[in-house]
C-alpha positions in Angstrom: -134.2 -96.5 201.7 -138.0 -96.3 201.7 -140.0 -95.5 198.7 -140.8 -92.0 199.9 -137.2 -91.3 200.7 -136.2 -92.4 197.3 -138.9 -90.1 195.8 -137.6 -87.2 197.8 -134.0 -87.9 196.7 -135.1 -88.3 193.1 -136.6 -84.7 193.2 -133.9 -83.2 195.5 -130.7 -84.3 193.7 -131.5 -82.6 190.4 -132.8 -79.6 192.3 -129.6 -79.3 194.3 -127.5 -79.7 191.2 -129.5 -76.9 189.5 -129.5 -74.7 192.5 -125.8 -75.0 193.2 -125.0 -73.5 189.8 -126.7 -70.3 190.9 -124.4 -69.5 193.9 -121.6 -70.9 191.8 -122.4 -68.1 189.3 -122.3 -65.6 192.1 -119.0 -66.9 193.3 -117.5 -66.8 189.9 -118.8 -63.2 189.3 -117.3 -62.2 192.6 -114.0 -63.9 191.8 -113.9 -62.2 188.4 -114.6 -58.8 190.0 -112.0 -59.5 192.6 -109.3 -60.1 190.0 -110.1 -57.1 187.8 -110.4 -54.6 190.6 -110.4 -54.0 194.3 -113.1 -53.7 196.9 -115.1 -51.2 194.8 -115.5 -53.7 191.9 -116.5 -56.5 194.2 -119.0 -54.3 196.0 -120.5 -53.1 192.7 -121.0 -56.7 191.5 -122.5 -57.6 194.9 -124.8 -54.6 194.9 -126.0 -55.0 191.3 -126.5 -58.8 191.7 -128.2 -58.2 195.0 -130.7 -55.8 193.4 -131.7 -58.4 190.9 -131.7 -61.2 193.5 -134.1 -59.1 195.5 -136.3 -58.3 192.5 -136.5 -61.9 191.4 -136.8 -63.1 194.9 -139.8 -60.7 195.3 -141.5 -62.5 192.5 -140.5 -66.0 193.6 -144.1 -67.0 193.9 -144.0 -67.5 190.1 -142.0 -70.6 191.0 -143.0 -71.5 194.6 -146.7 -70.9 194.2 -146.8 -72.6 190.8 -144.9 -75.7 192.1 -147.0 -76.2 195.2 -150.4 -75.7 193.5 -149.4 -77.8 190.5 -148.2 -80.6 192.8 -151.5 -80.6 194.5 -153.4 -80.7 191.2 -151.1 -83.5 190.1 -151.8 -85.5 193.2 -155.6 -85.0 192.6 -155.3 -85.8 188.9 -156.9 -82.5 187.9 -155.6 -82.0 184.3 -157.5 -78.8 183.6 -156.2 -77.2 186.8 -152.6 -78.3 185.8 -152.9 -76.4 182.5 -154.6 -73.4 184.0 -151.8 -73.0 186.5 -149.2 -72.9 183.7 -151.2 -70.3 181.9 -151.7 -68.1 185.0 -148.0 -68.3 185.9 -146.8 -67.4 182.4 -149.2 -64.6 182.1 -148.2 -63.0 185.4 -144.6 -63.3 184.4 -145.1 -61.3 181.2 -147.1 -58.6 183.1 -144.4 -58.3 185.8 -141.5 -58.2 183.3 -143.2 -55.4 181.3 -143.6 -53.4 184.5 -139.9 -53.8 185.4 -138.7 -52.6 182.0 -141.0 -49.5 182.1 -139.9 -48.6 185.6 -136.2 -49.7 185.4 -134.7 -46.2 186.0 -136.7 -45.4 189.2 -136.2 -49.0 190.5 -132.4 -48.7 190.1 -132.2 -45.2 191.6 -134.4 -46.3 194.6 -132.5 -49.5 195.2 -129.1 -47.7 195.2 -130.5 -44.9 197.4 -131.7 -47.5 199.9 -128.5 -49.5 199.9 -126.3 -46.3 199.9 -123.0 -47.6 198.5 -120.1 -45.2 197.9 -120.2 -43.1 194.7 -117.7 -45.3 192.9 -119.6 -48.5 193.7 -122.9 -46.9 192.7 -121.6 -45.8 189.3 -120.5 -49.3 188.4 -123.7 -50.8 189.8 -125.8 -48.5 187.6 -124.0 -49.8 184.5 -124.5 -53.4 185.6 -128.3 -52.9 186.2 -129.2 -51.2 182.9 -127.7 -54.1 181.0 -129.0 -57.0 183.1 -132.6 -55.7 183.3 -133.2 -56.7 179.7 -133.0 -60.3 180.8 -136.0 -59.9 183.2 -138.6 -61.3 180.8 -136.8 -64.6 180.1 -135.8 -65.0 183.7 -139.4 -64.6 185.0 -140.8 -66.9 182.3 -138.2 -69.6 183.2 -139.2 -69.3 186.9 -142.8 -70.1 185.9 -141.8 -73.0 183.7 -139.4 -74.5 186.3 -142.0 -74.2 189.1 -144.7 -75.9 186.9 -142.3 -78.7 185.9 -141.3 -79.3 189.6 -145.0 -79.5 190.5 -145.4 -82.2 187.8 -142.7 -84.2 189.8 -140.1 -83.4 187.2 -136.9 -81.8 188.6 -134.6 -83.1 185.8 -135.6 -80.6 183.2 -135.5 -77.6 185.6 -132.0 -78.8 186.4 -131.0 -78.9 182.8 -132.4 -75.4 182.3 -130.6 -73.9 185.3 -127.3 -75.6 184.7 -127.4 -74.7 181.0 -128.1 -71.0 181.8 -125.6 -70.6 184.5 -122.7 -72.5 182.9 -123.3 -70.4 179.8 -123.4 -67.3 182.0 -120.1 -68.1 183.5 -118.5 -68.9 180.1 -119.9 -65.8 178.5 -118.7 -63.6 181.4 -115.2 -65.0 181.4 -114.9 -64.6 177.6 -116.3 -61.1 177.6 -114.2 -59.9 180.5 -110.9 -61.5 179.7 -111.2 -62.6 176.1 -112.9 -59.5 174.6 -111.5 -57.1 177.2 -114.9 -55.7 178.0 -114.0 -55.4 181.7 -116.7 -55.0 184.3 -119.4 -54.6 181.6 -118.7 -58.1 180.3 -120.1 -59.7 183.5 -123.5 -58.0 182.8 -123.5 -58.8 179.1 -122.8 -62.5 179.8 -125.7 -62.6 182.3 -128.3 -61.1 179.9 -127.3 -63.2 176.9 -127.5 -66.4 178.9 -131.1 -65.7 180.1 -132.4 -65.4 176.5 -130.7 -68.5 175.3 -132.1 -70.3 178.4 -135.6 -69.2 177.5 -135.2 -70.7 174.0 -134.1 -74.0 175.5 -137.0 -74.0 178.0 -139.5 -73.4 175.2 -138.0 -76.4 173.3 -138.5 -78.6 176.4 -142.1 -77.6 176.8 -142.9 -78.1 173.1 -141.3 -81.6 173.2 -142.7 -83.0 176.4 -145.8 -80.9 177.3 -147.4 -80.0 174.0 -150.8 -81.2 175.1 -150.9 -78.9 178.1 -149.5 -76.0 176.0 -152.5 -76.3 173.6 -154.8 -75.1 176.4 -152.6 -72.0 177.0 -153.6 -68.9 175.1 -152.2 -65.3 174.9 -155.6 -63.9 175.9 -155.9 -66.2 178.8 -152.4 -65.4 180.0 -153.0 -61.6 180.0 -156.6 -61.6 181.3 -155.7 -64.0 184.2 -159.3 -65.3 184.0 -160.0 -67.9 186.7 -156.7 -67.1 188.5 -158.3 -66.2 191.8 -157.0 -69.1 193.8 -153.5 -68.8 192.2 -153.4 -65.1 193.1 -154.8 -65.6 196.6 -152.2 -68.2 197.6 -149.4 -66.2 196.1 -150.5 -63.0 197.9 -149.2 -64.5 201.1 -145.9 -65.6 199.5 -145.4 -62.1 198.0 -145.8 -60.3 201.3 -143.7 -62.9 203.1 -141.0 -62.3 200.5 -141.3 -58.6 200.8 -140.5 -58.8 204.5 -137.5 -61.1 203.7 -136.4 -58.5 201.1 -136.6 -55.8 203.7 -134.3 -57.7 206.0 -131.8 -58.5 203.2 -131.8 -55.0 201.9 -131.2 -53.5 205.3 -128.4 -56.0 205.9 -126.6 -55.0 202.7 -127.3 -51.3 203.3 -125.9 -51.4 206.8 -122.8 -53.2 205.5 -122.3 -50.6 202.7 -122.5 -47.7 205.2 -119.7 -49.3 207.2 -117.3 -48.9 204.3 -116.3 -50.7 201.1 -114.2 -53.3 202.9 -117.1 -54.4 205.3 -119.5 -54.4 202.3 -117.1 -56.7 200.4 -116.6 -58.9 203.5 -120.3 -59.3 204.1 -120.8 -60.0 200.5 -118.3 -62.9 200.6 -120.0 -64.4 203.7 -123.4 -64.0 202.2 -122.2 -65.9 199.2 -121.5 -68.8 201.5 -125.0 -68.4 203.0 -126.3 -68.4 199.5 -124.4 -71.6 198.6 -125.8 -73.4 201.6 -129.3 -72.0 201.0 -129.4 -73.4 197.5 -128.5 -76.9 198.7 -131.2 -76.6 201.2 -133.6 -75.3 198.6 -133.1 -78.5 196.7 -134.5 -80.3 199.7 -137.3 -77.7 200.1 -138.1 -78.2 196.4 -138.6 -81.9 197.0 -140.9 -80.9 199.9 -143.0 -78.7 197.7 -143.4 -81.4 195.0 -143.7 -84.6 197.1 -145.6 -83.2 200.1 -147.9 -81.3 197.7 -148.6 -84.5 195.7 -149.4 -86.5 198.8 -151.5 -83.6 200.1 -153.5 -83.6 196.9 -154.0 -87.3 197.2 -155.0 -86.8 200.9 -152.4 -89.4 201.8 -151.5 -88.6 205.4 -149.1 -91.6 205.8 -147.1 -90.4 202.8 -147.0 -86.9 204.1 -145.6 -88.1 207.5 -142.9 -90.2 205.7 -142.1 -87.2 203.5 -141.5 -84.9 206.5 -139.1 -87.4 208.1 -137.2 -87.9 204.9 -136.8 -84.1 204.4 -135.5 -83.7 208.0 -133.0 -86.5 207.5 -131.5 -85.1 204.3 -131.4 -81.6 205.8 -129.4 -82.9 208.7 -126.8 -84.5 206.5 -126.3 -81.3 204.4 -126.1 -79.2 207.6 -123.3 -81.3 209.0 -121.4 -81.3 205.7 -121.4 -77.5 205.3 -120.6 -76.8 209.0 -117.5 -79.0 208.6 -116.3 -77.4 205.4 -116.8 -73.8 206.7 -115.0 -74.8 210.0 -111.9 -76.4 208.3 -111.3 -74.1 205.3 -112.4 -70.5 205.9 -109.2 -68.8 204.7 -108.9 -71.0 201.6 -112.6 -70.2 200.7 -112.1 -66.4 201.1 -108.9 -66.5 199.1 -110.6 -68.2 196.2 -113.1 -65.4 196.0 -110.7 -62.4 196.0 -107.0 -61.6 195.9 -107.4 -58.6 198.1 -105.4 -59.2 201.3 -107.3 -56.6 203.2 -110.7 -58.2 202.4 -109.5 -61.7 203.2 -107.9 -60.6 206.5 -111.0 -58.7 207.6 -113.3 -61.6 206.5 -111.3 -64.0 208.8 -112.4 -61.8 211.8 -116.0 -62.8 211.0 -115.4 -66.5 210.1 -117.4 -67.9 213.1 -120.6 -66.5 211.6 -120.1 -68.9 208.7 -120.3 -71.8 211.2 -123.7 -70.7 212.6 -125.4 -70.3 209.3 -126.1 -74.0 208.5 -127.3 -75.1 211.9 -129.5 -72.0 212.5 -131.1 -71.9 209.1 -131.7 -75.5 208.0 -135.1 -76.0 209.5 -136.5 -72.8 208.0 -135.8 -74.1 204.5 -137.4 -77.5 205.2 -140.5 -75.9 206.6 -140.8 -73.5 203.7 -141.0 -76.5 201.3 -143.5 -78.3 203.4 -145.7 -75.3 204.0 -145.8 -74.4 200.3 -146.6 -78.0 199.4 -149.7 -78.1 201.6 -150.7 -74.5 200.9 -150.1 -73.1 204.4 -148.8 -69.8 203.1 -150.5 -67.7 205.7 -148.4 -69.4 208.4 -145.3 -68.7 206.4 -146.2 -65.0 206.3 -146.8 -64.9 210.0 -143.5 -66.6 210.7 -141.4 -64.2 208.6 -143.3 -61.2 210.0 -142.3 -62.1 213.6 -138.8 -63.1 212.6 -138.3 -59.9 210.7 -139.5 -57.8 213.6 -137.0 -59.7 215.8 -134.2 -58.9 213.4 -134.8 -55.1 213.3 -135.5 -54.9 217.1 -132.4 -56.8 218.0 -130.2 -54.8 215.7 -131.5 -51.6 217.2 -131.2 -52.8 220.7 -127.6 -54.1 220.6 -124.8 -51.5 221.4 -123.2 -49.8 218.4 -119.8 -50.8 219.8 -120.5 -54.3 218.5 -120.0 -53.0 215.0 -120.6 -55.5 212.2 -121.1 -58.3 214.8 -124.3 -56.6 215.8 -125.7 -57.0 212.3 -124.7 -60.7 212.1 -126.2 -61.4 215.5 -129.5 -60.0 214.4 -129.4 -61.9 211.1 -128.6 -65.3 212.8 -131.4 -64.6 215.3 -133.8 -64.0 212.4 -132.9 -67.5 210.9 -133.4 -69.2 214.3 -136.8 -67.5 214.8 -138.0 -68.7 211.4 -137.1 -72.3 212.2 -138.5 -72.3 215.8 -141.8 -70.6 214.9 -142.6 -72.8 212.0 -141.8 -75.9 214.1 -144.2 -74.7 216.8 -146.9 -74.0 214.3 -146.6 -77.4 212.7 -146.6 -79.2 216.0 -149.8 -77.4 217.2 -151.7 -78.0 213.9 -150.3 -81.1 212.4 -153.3 -83.2 213.3 -155.3 -81.2 210.7 -152.7 -82.1 208.0 -151.3 -85.5 209.0 
């Protein structure tokens, strides 16, 4: 294994371990809901968690933009810029969290109106939202911290933060639901508590290992965002790209919800499998952000080329592994997530879509990491815009008689479009970067 490949794997492995605990949390929450209720409870957990996933996904630039720019500054050896990026990211996280808390009621009402679940699912989702929203501040701050640490070529501590938070979340939810007999509410309480304890742990890591950089961070600097023009400019592209991706995901969930509680539950189970795969691939993408960004900051074209080849290799291995698992054990996987025979039986009718997810989506994740590392966020925005338009156009054009398969056909096409367009853009412009 070459030095660059080892470097990628050194960043990717802790990132994969950290990321896999996130869908594991979703799988456990879904399993808990599936064993304390029927399709309505599963749907409520799915809808409530999806709302927060979309919210935090929308502000994902706190991690992605911070990691890419910090990696470039690390490669260039610019210590002042490294500290400034931490200050900008933390300040923006505080501002966004304050806005979410103030606007929590209209946000929740709007989200449920757009998704359109049944009345019973909406009632439970409301209860979930108004508890978990109080974990927004620590969640966003930890996104900034983890992105900054990753840019500093440190994926170990972000892993420890993520694993700690999610393991605690699982334990707290199980105890609250089954030990304290809090029922459905216990899942939300466990989630919120874990976020605040995770923030305390993150602060301890920063104080122990990065006290020098923290000395340059001030409250006034965080809130004024002075000198953050480059940070905001780069992340503007990431924000709008994410907004389009949110629109696709929200429509997908809403369309499933309007097809009934069983289809909503089935789509939620399959999307959990997509999420599991995506977080493995995000580990590789995170390595792309850190390693590619560092070599770009150093202006080392040979290192960038080796990095790209290494990322594609590891992405191929992960894709083959997931395709095999989804092909061999679909019924066992669905049965682990719910004891509802109706949901499992219906999910088996759509099992083939699980097989297409890895092969059709892998390249998109790799390119996202590469493009963030070198700062090509405008190209990322263009790619998702075209792919998103393809999703909506195809879903509208296919005959309604296709039912839920129409929705999945459009979604898989969306993944393929992202992979193909980014590949074409890279091939046409790689001479400028490599």
